[in-house]
Each structure stands twice: as C-alpha cells, then as structure tokens.
C-alpha positions as CSV (number, residue, x, y, z in Angstrom):
1,X,27.9,-26.7,15.5
2,X,27.4,-26.1,11.8
3,X,24.1,-24.8,10.4
4,X,23.0,-25.5,6.9
5,X,22.0,-22.1,5.7
6,X,21.6,-20.4,2.4
7,X,22.4,-16.7,3.0
8,X,23.6,-14.0,0.6
9,X,27.1,-12.9,1.2
10,X,29.1,-10.2,-0.6
11,X,32.8,-10.8,-0.8
12,X,35.4,-8.0,-1.3
13,X,39.1,-8.4,-1.9
14,X,41.4,-5.8,-3.4
15,X,39.2,-3.8,-5.7
16,X,36.9,-6.7,-6.6
17,X,33.5,-7.7,-5.2
18,X,31.1,-10.5,-5.8
19,X,27.8,-11.7,-4.5
20,X,27.6,-15.3,-3.4
21,X,25.6,-17.7,-1.2
22,X,26.6,-19.6,1.9
23,X,26.1,-23.4,2.0
24,X,26.6,-23.5,5.7
25,X,27.9,-21.4,8.6
26,X,29.5,-22.1,12.0
27,X,31.0,-20.1,14.8
28,X,34.4,-20.2,13.1
29,X,33.6,-19.8,9.4
30,X,31.4,-20.5,6.5
31,X,31.3,-22.5,3.3
32,X,30.6,-20.2,0.4
33,X,29.2,-21.4,-3.0
34,X,31.3,-19.8,-5.8
35,X,32.7,-20.7,-9.2
36,X,35.8,-18.6,-8.4
37,X,38.5,-20.8,-6.9
38,X,40.0,-18.3,-4.4
39,X,43.5,-19.4,-3.4
40,X,44.0,-20.6,0.1
41,X,45.2,-17.7,2.2
42,X,43.2,-15.1,0.3
43,X,41.9,-12.5,2.8
44,X,38.6,-10.9,2.1
45,X,35.9,-8.7,3.7
46,X,32.4,-10.0,3.8
47,X,28.9,-8.7,4.3
48,X,26.4,-11.4,5.3
49,X,22.8,-10.6,4.8
50,X,20.7,-11.5,7.9
51,X,17.0,-12.2,7.2
52,X,14.8,-9.7,9.0
53,X,17.7,-7.4,9.8
54,X,18.4,-4.1,8.1
55,X,22.1,-4.3,8.4
56,X,24.5,-7.0,7.1
57,X,26.9,-8.7,9.5
58,X,30.3,-7.3,8.4
59,X,33.8,-8.8,9.0
60,X,36.9,-10.3,7.6
61,X,37.8,-13.9,6.7
62,X,40.6,-15.9,5.1
63,X,40.2,-18.8,2.7
64,X,41.3,-22.0,4.4
65,X,40.1,-24.6,1.8
66,X,38.6,-25.2,-1.6
67,X,35.7,-27.7,-2.0
68,X,36.4,-31.1,-3.6
69,X,34.0,-32.4,-6.2
70,X,34.2,-35.9,-4.7
71,X,33.2,-34.6,-1.3
72,X,30.7,-31.7,-1.8
73,X,28.1,-31.0,-4.5
74,X,28.7,-27.2,-4.6
75,X,31.9,-25.6,-5.8
76,X,33.2,-23.1,-3.4
77,X,35.6,-22.2,-0.6
78,X,35.7,-22.5,3.1
79,X,36.6,-19.4,5.0
80,X,37.6,-18.9,8.6
81,X,36.5,-15.7,10.3
82,X,39.4,-13.4,11.4
83,X,37.4,-10.5,12.8
84,X,34.0,-8.7,12.8
85,X,33.1,-5.1,12.6
86,X,31.9,-3.3,15.8
87,X,29.2,-5.4,17.5
88,X,28.5,-7.6,14.5
89,X,30.0,-10.6,16.2
90,X,27.2,-10.5,18.7
91,X,24.6,-10.2,15.9
92,X,26.3,-13.1,14.1
93,X,26.2,-15.3,17.3
94,X,22.5,-14.5,17.7
95,X,21.9,-15.5,14.1
96,X,23.8,-18.7,14.5
97,X,21.9,-19.5,17.8
98,X,18.6,-19.0,15.9
99,X,19.7,-21.2,13.0
100,X,20.9,-24.0,15.4
101,X,17.6,-23.8,17.4
102,X,15.7,-24.2,14.1
103,X,17.9,-27.2,13.3
104,X,17.3,-28.8,16.6
105,X,13.5,-28.4,16.0
106,X,13.8,-30.0,12.6
107,X,13.0,-26.8,10.7
108,X,16.4,-26.5,8.9
109,X,17.1,-27.7,5.4
110,X,18.3,-31.3,5.0
111,X,22.0,-31.8,4.6
112,X,23.0,-32.5,1.0
C-alpha cells in the first residue's frame, strides 16, 4: 500500500548530496520530488527524516523510473529500496504502518 507523504529525504551518490522531499512511500520504494533527472539504474544512499524521531531511516535505493509530466504533477524519480542500515527497516515499517493507519482514518493528504 502506498502512502501519500511529504517527508524530507537526503540523497547521496558518489560525492554528491541533495535534500529532496518524498511524494509518496511504500514498502518497496518511494517517489522523490526532484528537478534532477537521475538516470534509471542510479544507486544512492538515502536518509529519510521521520517526524518525531531523532534519527533518520538510512538505507540504499536504486532509481527505477523517472516521472512523466503527462502522468504526475511533480518532477522526480521513483526508487526501489535495496537495503536498510541496521534496524532501520523495522523503523521504516513502523512509519509506513502509522501513515497507512492515518490514511485509513482519513487523516492523510488527498492524492494529487
């Protein structure tokens, strides 16, 4: 299940870093709003800011698609998670569960 969620995410690849925002997240990946068209196959590290948590969820992802202006409003890339640091996968799953619970209760943002 995909959750519409605007969270800060820092991306790192090679020696470069950039701060972006998610458009939505799921158990397998996230759609990231960015003006940089990362090529499909680009591998990157990410640090996802979790509201109310002192530490970011850290892991690695690969770009699997670029957004299409005819389909989505935001320019960006879709990434698939490849791995998480330490116990961050459990923390991410807890976050996703919380977001999906809010969505079921009608508290999430409307889909754009």
